Structures are given as C-alpha cells and as structure tokens.
N, C-alpha and C positions, 0 to 999 in steps of 0.2 A: 690408226695403223697401229702394229705392235711389236713391242722388242726393245727398248725404242729407239727406232732407228735417228740419231742425231743429226744425218744430214739427209732425212727428207726434204724433199722439193715441192711442193703441193702444186708448183708453177709448171712442173715440167711432169711428175710421177702421179698416176691415180694410186689414190689410197686403195689399204686393203679389204675396206668395208664404206659402203658409200648409202646414204639415205637420201631421200628427201623429205620435208617438211610438208604438213598439211597446209592448207588455209590458216589454221589458228597459229601456226607455230611448233605445232607438236612433231615430233620426230621417233623413231625407232630403229635400234640397229638388231637385229638379232642373229641366233646362231654363232657370238662370238665366241673362241676358243677360250681357257683361262688366259691370263698374261696382262700385260702393263701397256695400255693403250692411250695414246697421246689424240685428244679429239679435236677438232676445229671446224669451223663453219663458215661458209662462204654463200655470199648472195650470186648464185652462178647465171649472171646477167648470161652470159654468149653460150650457157647451154652443152659446156665442153669438159665438164667433169673435173676442170683444174681450177686453181685460183690463180686468178688476173691482177695480180700487183697495181698497187696504185689507180686502182677502176673500178673493183667490186668490194662491197661491204665486208668485214670478216669479223668474226668471234673465236676468241683460243681463252681456255681457262687456265685456273694460275697453279692448275697441279696434271699430272697423269693419274689414269683412272686404271684402279687396280681391280681386275674382275677373276672371282675364285670359281671354281667347277660349281654348275649348277645356280649360278649368283646371279638376282634380279638387279640392278640397279637404277635409280630412279631419280628424278628430279637436278638432274644435270643439264644448267642452263645455262644460255649464250646472252652475253651483252654486245651486239655489232659495235663495231667501231665504222661510221658510216663516213666513206670514203667517196664512192661514187663519182669520181672528178667534179665535185663542187666546192665551193671557195667557201670559206668563213663568212655568214651573211652579216652584214654590218647594220647594225641595227635592228627593230622593231620589223616582222611581218608584216607588211599595208594590207595586203589579201585579207586579213582578218580583221581589220578596222570595222568600225562603223562609219554608214556614209548618210550625209544630209539628203534633202529630198531633190536636190538638183547636182547631188554627187559635186560639188566642190571643195567640201570640206570631209576628210574623214579623221575619224579620233578612235584613238582607243580606249576609250571609253564611251559607253553606250547613253546617250539623251537619256533623263529622267531614273539611272541606273541607282539601287539602291545598297551596293555592294563594292564600294570604293574603301580600300585602307587608308589608315591617318598615313602612311608614308607612300602613299601612290603616286607615281607622276599621271601627266595625260600628255600625250605625244597628240599631235596635230599635224594633220596631212595637207598640202594646198595642191588639189587637185586641178582648180582651175583659178585664175586671179590671183598668182604668185605674188604677194607684198613684198615690199624690200623689209629687213629685218628691223629698220626701225621706222616704217610705219606700222607693222605690226604691234610690235611693244608700245610705240604710243597709243595707239587703240586698244590694247589689252585690257580686260577689267574681270577679275574673279572676286567676288562679295560673296561674304554668307548670307542667310535667310532675311537676315534685317539690314540690309544694305553695307554693313562693316566690311573696306577693301582688304584683300590678301594680300601682302607680298610675296611676289613671285622671283623665281630664278629660271631664265631663259639657257637652255641646252640646245643649240643648233646642229642637228646632224648634217644637214644641207642646206640649202636654200628653198628645200620645198618640207621639209619636215624638221620639227622643233619640240624639242622634249620642255614639259613647263612644269616647274613642282612649286609648293610653297616653300618661302623659308623658313617656316614651322611647320610642322605636322599639321594635317588637317585633326579636326575635333571629331569625337566620335558622336554618333549618332545626330550630326549636322545637315543642315542643305545648304547645297552652294550654287551658285551661278555664273556660268562664264560666258563673255562676249567680245567680240573685237567685229571690226571694219574692214574689208577690202573692196578695193578698187574694181570695178568692171567696165568702168569707159571712164575717160576724163570727167563726165559728170554725173555718172551713178555709181553706187554704192551695194554692197552686199552686206545686211547685216548678219552676223552668224551669232547664234546664243544656242545652249545648252544648259541644264539642270543636272543633279546628280546629289547623292545623299551617300554618306559615310555609316559603315557598320556600326550595329549598336554594340552597347559595353557588356551585353551577354550572348555576342556572336562569337565570341573565343573561346577552345577547348584544350584538351591537353592529351598526350599520349605518353603511354609509361610502359617500360619494357626490359628486357635482359638479352644481354649477347653472350651466345654459347660459342665455345671451341674458338677463340679470338687468338689464342696464341699458338696457332697453329705452324708457324714458325721457329717455335722456340726459342724465339729472341726476345728481347725486354719487350715491354708491354706498349703497345702503339696505339695510334688516335684512330678510333674509329668514324669516319663520316658518314651522315645520312642527308638523303635527297628527298626530298617529297614533292611533287607535284601532282595539284589538279587543274586537268582541263576542264572543268564545269565550270570555271568561272574565266571570263576573259577582263583584260588580258589574262594569261595565265599565270598563277601563284605558284611560287616556290619557294620552300624553305630547306635552308642548310644547316646543321647542326653537326657536331662533335664530340667525343668523349672518349674519356682513355679508360671510364669505368667499367665495369662490368653490368652496371643495370643504368637505366635513362628514363629522365622526365623530362620532355619537350612540353614547354606552355605556350600559350598566346598564338595557338593557330588557329586561324579564320574557320568555322564551317563548310565542309566542303568533304567530297571523297578525293583520296590519295594516292598514290600511286608511292611504292617507298623502294628506294634502291639504294645500299650501302655496302661500303667497300671499308676495307683495312689499309689505312694510309701507309704502305710501309716505307718510301722514300720522304714523307712528310711533305710533298709540294703540295698538298690540298685540291689535289684532281685525280679524277680516278686515271691510271696506266693501265691502256687495251691489251698491252704487249703487241708482239708481232707475228702472224702468220709465216713469213717468211720475209729475212732468217730469223726463224724461231724465238719468241720470248715469251716467258708466261705472263699473264696479267695479273692484276693486284688481287687477291680474295675479294669476291664480290658476293652479295645474297640479294634476290629479288624476290620481295615480297610475293606472296601467291595470289593475294586477292586486294582490291583497293580496302584501305583505311578509311571509314567513316569518322570524321570529327564532327562534333554535335556541341552547339554553342552551350557552356555552363556543366560538360561534363568531359571525363577521363574514359580515353579508352585504355584498358590495362593487357596484362601479359601478352603484348607483343614479342615474340620472340624471333630473332635474328641469330641465323646459325648459320657460321661460316662452317662447314662439315669438313670432317679433316678426310 
C-alpha cells in the first residue's frame, strides 16, 4: 500500500500491490509508482488475498519503504511470525529423536555420536515399557570410558520423557557409556545401552564482524542480539550473543554451518518483537544473513557485516 494509510485493514481490504513468492521465498513487486509504501507478508493459506488474523503466519518490517522514481530496491526480507493455530510446543520434538532397534527408547543423542557438547543434556523418551521414576533413577548409570561414575541430574518433562545432564559438564574429547533397565514383564527386563563421545578441544571456532546502521532510531545506543542456529547437528545447536558495541567477536562455537538472525532489541526484553499485521505495529529492526556461516575448529570467520539498512 502507499500513502501510508494508517487505517488500512489487511483482513478486509485488498492491498494496492500483491505478489506471490517463489518456492524459494523470493518475491518481486513491479511497476510501483514513487511514494512511501507499507509492505507486509502473509502465508495466505485460504487463498483469499487477505490476512486471516490468528490463523495465518505473517511478517512486517521495522519501517516503511520510500521508493523514488526509477529506483530498484532489493534485500527487503521478512521474518515470519508463526501463528498457524499451533500452540507452543512443550519440550523437544520427539520425532527427531534416535530410536533403538526395537523402538522402545528414543534419545536426543545418537548412539556412538562424536559431536556431544560439554554442556549438552540427553533427553530419553520411553516409547515402550515406561518405568517408574524411582526405578529408572535406581538403574540408570552414566560412566566415562574407564568406568568412573558421573553424577547426574534428572529433569522429568512428563512420565514418558526425562532430561538427564551431568552435575558438572562433560569433559572435552572423552567417551561415555549410558545404561539402564526397563521391566518388560514381571520376569524379564530390557537392558538399554548407548555410548557417545564429546567434541575435541580443537572443534571450536569464532566469528568476527561489525554492525552497520545500528542507531537507525536516533536513540541512545541499544543492544543487538544475535541468534546462530545449525540444523546440521542433532540436537539442533543454537547460540545467543548480544553486544552494545559496533564490532563483535564471538568465541567457542562448535564447528558447523550456521544461519544468522540478528535484531536491535529496542525494548531490551531479550526477545525479537515481530510487530503486528493488524492492528499494525512495526517489528524491531532485524537482519537475516544472506547465506550460511561456516565455523571451523581453530579458525576465525572474519568480516561478517550485519547491516541494519536505513
């Protein structure tokens, strides 16, 4: 829309210009006249070219877009707010867990994994032969490669899902063995065992760069939040960093390929505010890095530029 009409209601009125994205999420709005535009995106599930509140995902920007005569503007990306009628998931996604041979036990860490992090916990889901909490804790054993027992903490999400983590962090470059018993019947048990190793000392790298156009609100300096996520490791690894400086140097990141999302935390609440499609509210300024960032052990990725364009 152009103007910008503060009363514009995308749930009832068609926009002045509409475009569909490609399968890759790219879009193009053509033949726009000079002016100030407010651009929103919606996942138009019902195909009615309107926004269905509380049911369709949406994205808004942190600013309106000024287009001058014969000007081409690119890089206007959206970060969708997932609404889709789905409630917030409690606990991890069980469907991503690794299963034993008889599908009795699902675990968040794969048997014989060599990429476990020192502060990583282990989720265990009982698909069959659900034990009492007391019996499970009594039979549970976590030991290092030479048989030294590891003191554990148990966090029960529910009677079928427990999170286990060491009272102290795992050591780097070490092997561990985990075991417990489940009662199949009154007279038979199922012995579950798995082993895993933690990453080595030289598996960590760092990322350096600069922040451009941070003070776009002409306010006092504010904090920029960084979220780096990799799905090449399971469970998914996510780092959250923050800085009030114009440069950054984030260390001790395990080697993997990361997506980078950053935003200016205007209200200092340590979470991204998506804004609203209707009644309209701007989002916080954000930046999506255009490609994955490859962190490699013992190396620093430099000159990562995060640009909050005016």
